[in-house]
C-alpha angles and dihedrals in degrees: 000000000000113000121217115199138144113252088216087071089069091053089050088052091049092049093047091049092052098041101032085205129095096213094047090046090053091050090052090051097038089240131130120252093250089054091053091047090049091049090050091054088054091047091052090052093044094051097029092230137099089241094187126036123195113248115174106293099356144053104244113212116237121233089262090053089052089052095047098045100078093049094046092046093050090048091050093045093052091046091050092049091049093051094042090050089062096053121105117226130192111183091197095061112018129088121227136159123215129191117206124190108212146133125246094272083076092044095049103040106019108028095061091057092044092050090055091051093049093047092051102034109020116025093167094061118093129189132207118189119203129186113277109230133194090250109074090196091055088052091053092237096116092053095042097242088118110058099213142004122210117197143069114317121202118183096348119196120264094253093064126086110214130194129178108233106171138008119217135199125207123242135168127250129199135170115270092251096050110136096226090067087078090059104049118131125241090279095051093256126148120227125250089242092056091047093053100037097051120072119248138217112224124207116207104189093146131010096227092049090050094049090050092058091047091052091052091051090051093045090052094049091243124146124203129195109212113210097170135019119197134176101224133059089217091065093063108071094055091050091050093049090059104036138036094251129136125221129196108211141158110288092240091055091049092053091046094048092050089060094049106035142035094265135118128220111229130184113243120243091256130026114260121213116256121244134205133242115213136206110217135187141168108265091235085077094051094104100029104120095209090051093045090052095054091047091052090053093051091048089052090051090054092048091054092046090053091048090051093050091052090055093050094043 
């Protein structure tokens, strides 16, 4: 028997599954709430199942909806990829908006380079940066509503394409008048005693990155007294200028802040292992020519940043 159905019903199912709310699903699809409710009725008839059951403030997926979701998402992803791959894109003339989930490492070191490229080569492309959270679904990356994520990815979901774009070391940063600067060894390295005796400012941009640094400290047998904890890298240099604190930051940020603030980069008492930053995107965008172009520009910015760090090292 030949089935007749509207492909948009599957997009409605996908949005309802992700949002578990009729109103938010409508906003995602640019549809009214009655239109989404009508589509849900047709979906229930098509699959002979309630699919979503109201449970307090959300529409809870049924067992059948859970079973259907991976197949429907994969089908929509493949279809979007096919359509996107056929599109022509001219970065010099076309308009496109991209949303990137990232922390302020990206905003400080990558975005200024990217903004110059867009101004000179692609004036119709605009960028919105939103805060990268621990939850990839909250950031919109898993569903594809956010175009790109820049940050460290650990155990990413299968629907994400992940590429390592830059590897960072960890150095320490102190204010120019910090007393430990008078006690550095011949290689510009602070002692373990100074590291442990002076208070630190901790940056918590991303839980997994934070836990990685803590594990390295534990593995190296180092203790750290945290006097202040902040959520942004940019808050650190002003604090260091005004107090005898120590910060442990990515090397690239240390180099940048030394050029902009009255702070000094200092080698930690032991060598910390480097860690990667990744660029991630939903696989439905893999063949989208506009998406591919903006990814290539970000990767080039990361390559130039890495080359500059090697020169300054």
